[in-house]
C-alpha positions as CSV (number, residue, x, y, z in Angstrom):
1,R,-0.1,0.0,0.2
2,C,1.2,3.6,-0.2
3,E,2.6,5.0,2.7
4,T,1.1,8.4,1.9
5,C,-2.6,8.0,1.6
6,S,-2.6,4.2,2.8
7,E,-5.3,3.3,0.2
8,E,-4.0,2.7,-3.2
9,E,-1.6,0.2,-4.0
10,A,1.8,1.4,-4.2
11,K,3.4,2.0,-7.7
12,Y,6.6,4.1,-7.2
13,R,9.5,3.8,-4.3
14,C,11.6,7.2,-3.5
15,P,15.2,6.4,-4.0
16,R,16.3,8.7,-1.1
17,C,13.8,7.5,1.5
18,M,12.6,4.3,0.5
19,K,8.8,5.1,0.7
20,Y,6.1,4.0,-1.0
21,S,3.7,6.2,-3.1
22,C,1.1,5.4,-5.5
23,S,0.7,8.8,-7.7
24,L,2.5,12.2,-8.1
25,L,0.2,14.0,-5.4
26,C,1.3,11.7,-3.4
27,V,5.1,12.0,-3.9
28,K,4.7,15.2,-3.4
29,K,2.9,15.1,-0.5
30,H,5.6,12.5,1.2
31,K,8.6,14.9,0.0
32,L,6.7,18.1,1.8
33,A,6.1,16.0,5.1
34,L,9.6,14.5,5.2
35,S,11.6,17.4,3.4
36,C,12.7,14.8,1.2
37,N,14.1,15.7,-2.4
38,G,13.7,12.1,-3.8
39,V,17.4,12.1,-5.0
40,R,19.3,8.9,-4.2
41,D,22.5,9.2,-1.2
42,K,25.0,7.9,-3.5
43,T,26.8,7.3,0.0
44,A,24.3,5.6,2.2
45,F,25.7,3.0,4.0
46,V,24.7,-0.8,2.6
47,S,25.2,-3.6,5.0
48,V,27.1,-6.8,3.4
49,N,23.9,-9.0,3.9
50,E,22.1,-6.4,1.8
51,F,24.6,-5.5,-1.2
52,T,23.8,-6.8,-4.6
53,D,25.1,-6.4,-8.0
54,L,23.2,-3.3,-8.6
55,N,24.7,-1.6,-5.7
56,L,28.1,-2.5,-6.8
57,L,27.0,-0.8,-10.2
58,S,25.5,1.8,-8.5
59,D,29.2,2.4,-6.5
60,Y,31.1,2.1,-9.7
61,R,29.4,5.0,-11.5
62,F,29.7,7.2,-8.2
63,L,33.5,6.7,-8.4
64,E,33.6,7.3,-12.4
65,D,31.4,10.7,-11.5
66,V,34.0,11.6,-8.7
67,G,37.1,11.1,-11.2
68,R,35.3,13.3,-14.3
69,T,34.6,15.7,-11.6
70,A,38.2,15.7,-10.3
71,D,39.5,15.8,-14.0
72,A,37.6,18.5,-14.9
73,A,38.6,20.8,-11.7
74,A,42.3,19.7,-12.6
75,R,41.5,21.0,-16.4
76,H,40.1,24.4,-15.3
77,L,42.7,24.9,-13.1
78,T,45.5,24.4,-15.4
79,M,43.6,26.2,-18.3
80,H,43.4,29.4,-16.0
81,R,47.2,29.1,-14.7
82,S,48.5,28.4,-18.3
83,T,46.9,31.8,-19.8
84,G,48.4,34.0,-16.8
85,K,51.5,36.1,-18.3
86,R,53.3,35.9,-15.3
87,F,53.0,32.4,-15.2
88,M,54.2,31.7,-18.7
89,S,56.8,34.1,-18.0
90,S,58.2,31.9,-15.2
91,L,57.9,28.9,-17.4
92,R,60.3,30.5,-19.8
93,N,62.6,31.7,-17.2
94,K,62.7,28.3,-16.1
95,A,63.0,26.7,-19.6
96,Q,65.9,28.9,-20.0
97,R,67.8,27.7,-17.2
98,Y,67.8,24.3,-18.7
99,D,69.1,25.6,-21.8
100,I,65.9,25.2,-23.4
101,D,64.4,27.9,-26.0
102,L,60.8,28.0,-25.0
103,R,58.7,30.3,-27.0
104,I,54.8,31.0,-26.3
105,L,52.3,31.9,-29.1
106,P,49.8,34.7,-28.4
107,A,46.4,33.9,-26.8
108,G,44.1,32.2,-29.1
109,F,46.1,30.2,-30.9
110,T,45.4,26.3,-30.8
111,K,48.7,25.1,-29.3
112,R,48.5,28.0,-26.8
113,R,45.1,26.6,-25.4
114,E,46.2,23.1,-25.7
115,N,49.2,23.5,-24.0
116,S,49.3,21.8,-20.3
117,T,52.6,22.1,-19.3
118,T,53.5,23.1,-15.5
119,F,56.7,23.3,-13.3
120,N,56.5,21.9,-9.6
121,R,58.6,24.2,-7.7
122,A,58.8,21.7,-4.7
123,E,60.4,18.9,-7.0
124,D,62.1,21.4,-9.5
125,K,60.9,19.4,-12.0
126,F,58.7,20.5,-15.5
127,Y,55.6,18.2,-16.3
128,W,55.2,18.4,-20.2
129,H,52.4,18.6,-22.3
130,L,53.9,16.1,-25.0
131,K,52.5,15.2,-28.5
132,L,53.6,12.0,-29.9
133,V,53.1,11.4,-33.8
134,F,53.5,8.0,-35.5
135,P,53.6,8.9,-38.9
136,H,53.4,5.3,-40.3
137,S,50.0,4.7,-38.6
138,H,48.8,7.8,-39.2
139,A,48.3,8.1,-35.7
140,E,48.6,11.2,-32.9
141,Y,48.7,11.1,-29.1
142,T,48.8,13.5,-26.4
143,S,50.4,12.9,-23.0
144,K,50.1,15.4,-20.4
145,R,52.1,15.8,-17.1
146,V,55.0,13.9,-18.2
147,P,57.7,14.3,-15.8
148,D,61.0,15.8,-17.2
149,D,63.4,12.9,-16.1
150,R,61.2,10.3,-17.6
151,T,63.3,8.4,-20.5
152,L,62.0,8.3,-23.8
153,T,61.8,4.5,-23.9
154,D,59.3,5.0,-20.9
155,I,57.2,7.5,-22.6
156,L,56.8,5.2,-25.6
157,K,55.7,2.0,-23.7
158,P,52.2,2.6,-23.1
159,Y,52.0,2.8,-26.8
160,I,54.3,0.1,-28.8
161,D,55.8,-1.8,-26.2
162,P,54.3,-5.4,-27.0
163,V,53.6,-6.0,-23.0
164,E,53.1,-3.0,-21.3
165,S,51.2,-1.1,-23.9
166,D,47.5,-0.8,-24.3
167,P,46.1,-3.3,-26.6
168,V,43.7,-1.1,-28.6
169,V,46.9,1.5,-29.1
170,C,49.0,-1.2,-29.6
171,Q,47.0,-2.5,-32.2
172,R,46.9,0.2,-34.4
173,L,50.6,1.0,-34.0
174,K,51.3,-2.7,-34.5
175,I,53.5,-1.6,-37.3
176,Y,56.2,-0.4,-34.6
177,A,55.3,-2.8,-31.7
178,A,56.6,-5.6,-34.1
179,A,60.1,-3.7,-35.4
180,P,62.9,-4.4,-33.3
181,Q,64.1,-1.5,-30.9
182,S,67.1,-0.7,-32.9
183,D,64.5,0.5,-35.9
184,I,62.7,3.0,-34.1
185,Q,64.0,6.9,-34.1
186,I,62.6,9.5,-32.1
187,L,62.6,12.8,-33.9
188,M,62.0,16.3,-33.2
189,K,61.5,19.1,-35.8
190,I,64.2,22.0,-35.9
191,E,62.1,25.1,-35.2
192,N,64.2,27.9,-36.1
193,R,65.0,26.8,-39.8
194,R,63.1,28.2,-43.1
195,Q,60.0,26.7,-44.1
196,N,61.4,25.5,-47.4
197,S,64.4,23.5,-45.1
198,V,62.7,21.4,-42.5
199,R,65.3,19.0,-40.6
200,Y,64.9,17.1,-37.3
201,N,67.2,16.4,-34.7
202,E,67.3,12.6,-33.5
203,L,67.0,12.2,-29.8
204,D,68.7,9.7,-27.4
205,A,65.8,7.4,-26.1
206,S,67.8,6.1,-23.8
207,R,67.9,9.7,-21.7
208,S,65.6,11.7,-19.8
209,L,63.0,14.1,-22.0
210,L,64.9,16.9,-20.2
211,D,68.3,16.2,-21.5
212,N,66.8,15.8,-25.0
213,L,65.3,18.9,-25.0
214,K,68.6,21.1,-23.5
215,G,69.6,23.4,-26.5
216,K,66.3,22.8,-28.5
217,V,63.9,25.4,-29.7
218,I,60.7,24.7,-28.5
219,I,57.0,26.4,-29.4
220,E,54.7,26.1,-26.4
221,Y,55.4,22.0,-26.2
222,P,57.6,19.1,-27.3
223,T,56.0,17.3,-30.8
224,L,57.9,14.0,-31.0
225,F,58.3,12.0,-34.6
226,V,58.3,8.4,-34.0
227,V,59.8,6.9,-37.2
228,L,61.2,3.7,-38.4
229,K,64.7,3.8,-39.9
230,T,63.3,1.9,-43.2
231,L,60.3,4.0,-43.8
232,K,61.5,7.7,-42.8
233,H,61.7,9.0,-46.7
234,G,61.9,12.7,-46.8
235,M,62.5,13.2,-42.7
236,V,66.2,14.6,-43.1
237,I,68.0,14.6,-39.8
238,L,70.6,17.4,-39.1
239,G,74.0,16.2,-39.2
240,Q,73.4,13.5,-41.5
241,D,72.9,14.8,-44.6
242,A,76.8,15.5,-45.9
243,S,75.8,17.7,-48.7
244,E,74.1,20.5,-46.3
245,P,75.8,22.4,-43.9
246,A,74.1,22.8,-40.0
247,E,72.4,25.7,-39.8
248,N,73.1,27.8,-36.5
249,S,69.6,29.7,-36.5
250,D,67.0,31.7,-38.4
251,S,65.2,34.7,-37.3
252,E,62.4,34.1,-34.9
253,S,59.6,35.3,-36.9
254,S,60.8,32.8,-39.4
255,S,60.1,30.0,-37.2
256,L,56.5,31.3,-35.8
257,S,55.3,32.5,-39.2
258,S,54.9,28.7,-40.2
259,I,52.6,27.6,-37.2
260,E,50.9,30.7,-37.6
261,E,50.0,30.4,-41.0
262,G,48.8,26.7,-40.0
263,E,46.8,28.5,-36.7
264,I,44.9,30.6,-39.1
265,R,43.9,27.7,-41.7
266,D,42.7,25.7,-38.1
267,S,41.0,28.6,-36.9
268,S,39.3,29.3,-40.3
């Protein structure tokens, strides 16, 4: 029977207080009488004897909601911190201390919005926003909060390691996972060159991300190209082309102009 009017057969049960009701009118009456909001208490205690698969599913979904809320809060904080001029100026100065030429794009650019790089003063460590490009599989992935002391080999393990990588990602990058370690190269585009002279630096996979970034020009965040030596056609590594001497540097505007051109196309 309905626990409000005690006359009709109950059709509904309140998720909050578990009272039975027969109609919308009785639902409203019981909410008013008991000051009940009708919203299920996701943290209510459930004894082991009464715990069912539905309670397990409810707890699982509750934890998922908490995770999404925490992630959204972290993104919100990162977004506001990364747009501050003082914060970005401090980030550039910290990078310069490690011999890294970090260049920041104007607000509104795609790479500026994406960048989540931070510096932890307590640990004296960069946590980089990192883009990984796998051209032979036509795939790109973004890693956030990558500590600067992690080796490039460890950074790539979640993607191409036959044992430690995600099965779905590994399947997409199977050409890399099946290749011997000696055939995999990690390259980074040299930003301070003319647009018609694209060249790459080869990075040392056994060394840390910070060691590999020293002496490099980085626009917002590093982009690493993971290639196979036998397939990297057209990607010239600086220092390996004997017919062309290495260039020290071009103007900063030259390196930024290509990105600005791409950003304009992107925003349009």
